Every structure is written in C-alpha cells, then in structure tokens.
RODO-2510 file (C-alpha; in nm, 4 decimals, decimal comma):
residues 100
     n   res          X          Y          Z
     1     m    -1,0103    -1,1816     2,1641
     2     a    -0,6816    -1,2819     2,0010
     3     q    -0,8629    -1,4105     1,6946
     4     t    -1,0336    -1,0745     1,6494
     5     e    -0,7005    -0,8924     1,6741
     6     i    -0,5416    -1,1295     1,4239
     7     l    -0,8379    -1,0867     1,1897
     8     i    -0,8144    -0,7059     1,2027
     9     i    -0,4379    -0,7117     1,1471
    10     s    -0,4785    -0,9581     0,8595
    11     i    -0,7433    -0,7401     0,6932
    12     l    -0,5210    -0,4335     0,7259
    13     r    -0,2250    -0,6264     0,5815
    14     m    -0,4421    -0,7386     0,2908
    15     l    -0,5447    -0,3792     0,2147
    16     v    -0,1821    -0,2661     0,2295
    17     e    -0,0795    -0,5521    -0,0009
    18     i    -0,3504    -0,4649    -0,2533
    19     a    -0,2423    -0,1010    -0,2605
    20     g     0,1254    -0,1984    -0,2861
    21     y     0,0720    -0,4420    -0,5709
    22     a    -0,1479    -0,1897    -0,7494
    23     l     0,1307     0,0682    -0,7198
    24     l     0,3789    -0,1826    -0,8596
    25     g     0,1458    -0,2616    -1,1482
    26     q     0,0902     0,1066    -1,2109
    27     g     0,4655     0,1614    -1,2258
    28     v     0,5192    -0,1249    -1,4691
    29     l     0,2374     0,0015    -1,6906
    30     a     0,3794     0,3530    -1,6772
    31     i     0,7098     0,2193    -1,8081
    32     l     0,5461     0,0055    -2,0769
    33     a     0,2826     0,2533    -2,1957
    34     g     0,5025     0,5625    -2,1809
    35     a     0,3411     0,8969    -2,2478
    36     k     0,0032     0,7446    -2,3376
    37     r    -0,0400     0,5738    -2,0026
    38     e    -0,3317     0,7982    -1,9000
    39     q    -0,5307     0,6577    -2,1930
    40     n    -0,4708     0,2985    -2,0824
    41     v    -0,7785     0,1504    -1,9121
    42     f    -0,5811    -0,0770    -1,6803
    43     y    -0,3556     0,2094    -1,5731
    44     r    -0,6620     0,4144    -1,4804
    45     i    -0,8072     0,1207    -1,2837
    46     l    -0,4819     0,0820    -1,0891
    47     k    -0,4677     0,4567    -1,0358
    48     t    -0,8203     0,4451    -0,8912
    49     i    -0,7198     0,1640    -0,6532
    50     t    -0,4112     0,3515    -0,5311
    51     a    -0,5759     0,6948    -0,5133
    52     p    -0,6719     0,6819    -0,1414
    53     a    -0,3194     0,5880    -0,0315
    54     t    -0,1599     0,8414    -0,2647
    55     r    -0,3923     1,1192    -0,1467
    56     a    -0,3179     1,0349     0,2162
    57     v     0,0562     1,0562     0,1553
    58     r     0,0144     1,3834    -0,0373
    59     f    -0,1824     1,5233     0,2580
    60     v     0,0889     1,4259     0,5072
    61     t     0,3942     1,5338     0,3073
    62     p     0,5111     1,8938     0,2884
    63     r     0,4368     2,0951    -0,0260
    64     f     0,8004     2,1050    -0,1423
    65     v     0,7831     1,7327    -0,2235
    66     i     0,7247     1,7000    -0,5973
    67     d     0,4006     1,5281    -0,7050
    68     a     0,6017     1,2878    -0,9216
    69     h     0,7689     1,1510    -0,6068
    70     i     0,4462     1,0804    -0,4196
    71     p     0,3898     0,7290    -0,5674
    72     f     0,7441     0,6255    -0,4683
    73     l     0,6957     0,7617    -0,1188
    74     t     0,3560     0,5922    -0,0973
    75     f     0,5070     0,2557    -0,1893
    76     f     0,7885     0,3052     0,0623
    77     l     0,5422     0,3871     0,3407
    78     l     0,3133     0,0969     0,2459
    79     f     0,6097    -0,1384     0,2563
    80     w     0,7053    -0,0293     0,6081
    81     l     0,3430    -0,0391     0,7207
    82     w     0,3239    -0,3972     0,5928
    83     i     0,6396    -0,4833     0,7924
    84     a     0,4917    -0,3210     1,1046
    85     l     0,1647    -0,5119     1,0642
    86     s     0,3608    -0,8356     1,0233
    87     a     0,5448    -0,7635     1,3468
    88     a     0,2159    -0,6803     1,5200
    89     k     0,0611    -1,0071     1,4052
    90     r     0,3653    -1,1980     1,5238
    91     y     0,3468    -1,0193     1,8608
    92     v    -0,0217    -1,1071     1,9057
    93     c     0,0442    -1,4697     1,8157
    94     v     0,3378    -1,5007     2,0540
    95     t     0,1669    -1,3290     2,3480
    96     h    -0,1380    -1,5542     2,3212
    97     g     0,0649    -1,8677     2,2574
    98     l    -0,0815    -1,9224     1,9123
    99     q     0,0889    -2,0774     1,6153
   100     c     0,0279    -1,8419     1,3239
***
C-alpha cells in the first residue's frame, strides 16, 4: 500500500515539475524573443504544456487579477504544491518506516 501511495505522489510531483520547468522556459523565451514570442515554435510548445495549469489558476482566481499575472501566480502555486507533495512523500515514508 505504501508503495502505491509513493508512486502516486511521485507521479504528481513529476507532473508539477514538468509544468514548473515549462513555465520557467516560457518565461526565459519571452524575455529572449520579446514581442515576437508568439511566433516562436518552442514558446508555443511550452505554452501548450503549461495551458492546463494556467487555465486552472485563471478559473480559481478572481476576475480583477490581470491575465499577465496568471503565469507568475501559476508558478508560485506549482512551487508550493511541489513542496506539499514533497512533505506528503516524506510523511508516507516515515510512517511506514521506509527509506526514501
């Protein structure tokens, strides 16, 4: 049972890491490409990867939050979700006496 819990937590952490790194890459490309970033193929690929997380944050946040701030908020929330999943994995390992 503990191995299943650790597997699920690890998969969730991996998905959060992928979205976080894609947001970081998207930010770096936005700085490098400037105004023509929407024409950059790699920027569009990273935008496609981060779209589900960004849409979820846009759905949760109130309307007065500017759309330009949503990626920053998404990264912030992904970071704290990653920390929470790390703590959950540590908790599962400690309660079952595993060395993770």
